[in-house]
C-alpha positions in Angstrom: 95.3 66.4 79.7 97.2 69.3 78.2 94.4 70.0 75.8 91.9 70.1 78.8 94.2 72.5 80.6 94.5 74.7 77.5 90.8 74.6 77.0 90.1 75.7 80.6 92.7 78.5 80.3 91.2 79.6 77.0 87.7 79.7 78.3 88.9 81.7 81.3 90.3 84.3 78.9 87.1 84.4 77.0 85.0 84.8 80.1 87.2 87.6 81.4 87.0 89.4 78.1 83.2 89.0 78.1 83.1 90.3 81.7 85.0 93.4 80.6 82.7 94.0 77.7 79.7 93.6 79.9 81.1 95.7 82.7 82.5 99.1 81.5 83.7 99.9 85.0 85.8 96.8 85.2 87.2 97.6 81.7 88.0 101.1 82.9 89.8 99.8 86.0 91.8 97.2 84.1 93.4 99.9 82.0 95.6 100.7 85.0 96.9 97.1 85.3 100.2 97.8 83.5 101.0 100.9 85.6 100.0 99.1 88.8 102.1 96.0 88.0 105.1 98.3 87.6 104.5 99.7 91.1 104.2 96.2 92.4 107.4 95.2 90.6 109.2 98.2 92.1 108.7 96.8 95.5 110.7 93.7 94.6 113.7 95.8 93.9 113.9 97.9 97.0 114.1 97.6 100.7 110.4 98.0 101.5 111.1 97.7 105.2 112.8 101.1 105.0 109.7 102.7 103.4 107.9 104.9 105.9 105.5 106.9 103.7 103.7 105.9 100.5 102.1 108.5 98.2 99.2 107.1 96.2 96.8 108.9 93.9 96.3 110.2 90.4 98.4 112.2 88.0 99.0 115.1 90.4 101.3 112.7 92.1 102.4 110.7 89.0 103.6 114.0 87.3 105.1 115.6 90.5 108.1 117.4 89.0 111.3 116.6 91.0 109.5 114.5 93.6 112.8 112.9 94.7 114.3 116.3 95.4 111.3 117.4 97.4 111.2 114.2 99.5 114.9 113.3 99.6 114.6 110.0 101.4 114.5 106.3 100.6 111.7 106.3 103.2 109.2 108.0 100.8 107.9 106.4 97.7 105.6 107.7 95.0 103.0 105.1 93.9 100.6 107.3 92.0 99.1 106.2 88.7 97.6 108.8 86.4 93.9 109.0 85.7 92.9 107.0 88.8 90.1 107.6 91.2 90.0 106.6 94.8 87.9 103.5 93.9 90.9 102.4 91.7 93.3 102.7 94.6 90.9 100.6 96.6 90.7 98.0 93.8 94.5 97.8 93.6 95.2 98.3 97.3 97.1 95.0 97.7 99.5 96.0 94.9 100.2 99.7 95.5 100.1 99.8 99.3 100.3 96.4 101.0 103.8 95.4 99.7 105.3 98.5 101.3 103.7 98.2 104.7 103.9 102.0 105.2 103.6 103.9 108.5 101.9 106.7 106.6 99.8 106.9 103.4 99.4 110.3 101.6 96.5 110.3 99.2 95.6 112.6 96.3 92.2 111.6 94.8 88.9 113.3 94.3 89.9 115.3 91.3 89.1 112.6 88.7 86.3 111.2 90.8 84.2 114.3 90.7 85.2 115.1 87.1 83.7 111.7 86.2 80.3 112.7 87.6 80.5 111.6 91.2 79.2 113.9 93.9 81.3 114.9 96.8 79.1 112.8 99.0 79.7 109.7 96.9 83.5 110.4 96.9 83.5 110.7 100.6 81.9 107.2 100.8 85.0 105.9 99.0 87.2 107.8 101.5 85.5 106.0 104.4 85.9 102.7 102.6 89.6 103.4 102.1 90.1 104.4 105.7 88.4 101.2 106.8 90.7 99.1 104.5 93.7 100.7 106.1 92.4 100.0 109.6 91.9 96.4 108.7 95.0 95.6 106.6 97.5 98.1 108.2 96.3 99.0 111.6 98.1 102.0 113.1 99.0 103.4 109.7 98.4 107.2 109.5 96.5 108.6 106.5 96.8 112.1 105.0 94.3 113.2 102.4 95.1 116.2 100.1 92.3 118.5 99.1 91.2 118.2 95.4 93.0 121.0 93.7 91.3 123.9 91.9 92.3 124.0 88.2 91.2 126.3 85.3 90.1 123.4 83.1 87.7 122.1 85.8 86.5 125.5 87.1 82.9 124.5 86.7 83.5 121.8 89.4 84.8 124.2 92.0 81.7 124.0 94.2 81.8 120.2 94.3 85.5 120.3 95.0 84.9 122.7 97.9 82.2 120.3 99.3 84.7 117.4 99.0 87.4 119.4 100.8 85.0 120.4 103.6 83.9 116.8 104.0 87.5 115.6 104.1 88.4 118.2 106.7 85.4 117.3 108.9 86.0 113.6 108.6 89.7 114.0 109.5 88.9 116.2 112.5 86.8 113.4 114.0 88.9 110.3 112.9 92.0 109.4 114.8 95.0 108.8 112.6 93.6 110.8 109.6 94.9 114.2 108.4 93.4 116.7 105.9 96.1 118.6 104.0 94.7 121.8 102.4 96.8 122.5 99.2 94.1 124.5 97.6 94.3 127.9 99.4 97.8 128.6 98.2 96.7 128.2 94.6 94.7 131.4 94.6 95.9 135.0 94.3 95.0 137.8 96.7 91.8 138.5 94.6 90.6 135.0 94.8 91.5 133.9 91.3 93.3 130.7 90.5 97.0 131.4 89.9 97.8 131.3 86.2 101.5 130.6 86.3 101.4 127.2 87.9 99.9 125.1 85.1 101.2 123.3 82.0 99.3 123.9 78.7 96.3 121.7 79.6 95.4 123.9 82.6 94.8 120.8 84.6 98.3 119.5 85.5 100.8 121.6 87.4 104.3 122.7 86.4 107.2 123.0 88.9 105.9 126.4 90.2 102.7 124.6 91.4 104.7 121.9 93.1 106.8 124.6 94.8 103.6 125.6 96.5 102.6 122.1 97.5 106.0 120.6 98.6 106.5 122.5 101.9 102.9 122.0 102.9 103.0 118.3 102.3 106.4 117.9 103.9 105.1 119.4 107.1 102.6 116.5 107.4 105.1 113.7 107.0 105.5 111.9 110.3 108.6 110.3 111.6 
């Protein structure tokens, strides 16, 4: 009996490994498993009933310098995982959002989505899917989407980022319970050039000066 159980378990592992090899997208998504499991584990060590707002998204949230100081409250939790796309948040929805039962979800995605080759139109399809998931699983929860940020290292994608931001703004304007937070405008100087002093050396991720621009804008959208 034990041998049979082991054989079934072993065959399951082999089948899963083969599925990953045959499906590059599944393999890509599964690389976030460890980071997402830590987020899920975090929920078991805190009073999730006190959490009002969940931040979820890619490295612009994961690497937010002094996040706790900017959002000084046990009601706000940062569940970002670096390198993610919105489809990954959808895939791990029940691990990064559901355990916290938030009243508001603040999302930063679109950056990596478009950089991976997606069009703004396809990204917005994922946005609509995410909104529908929230409506079904957490009815009444407010959603706030940040605009994809302009960055020097992805300057060639600016046009598609602008299309995504315009699409988000339009979608939010006609969807009850959805906000669009424009964090892009403050990242340009008076001549329309992307600010140079707000980046770390990779010209993709922001330093504290960048988050000094974002923090007051995002704070103004947190609902109570």
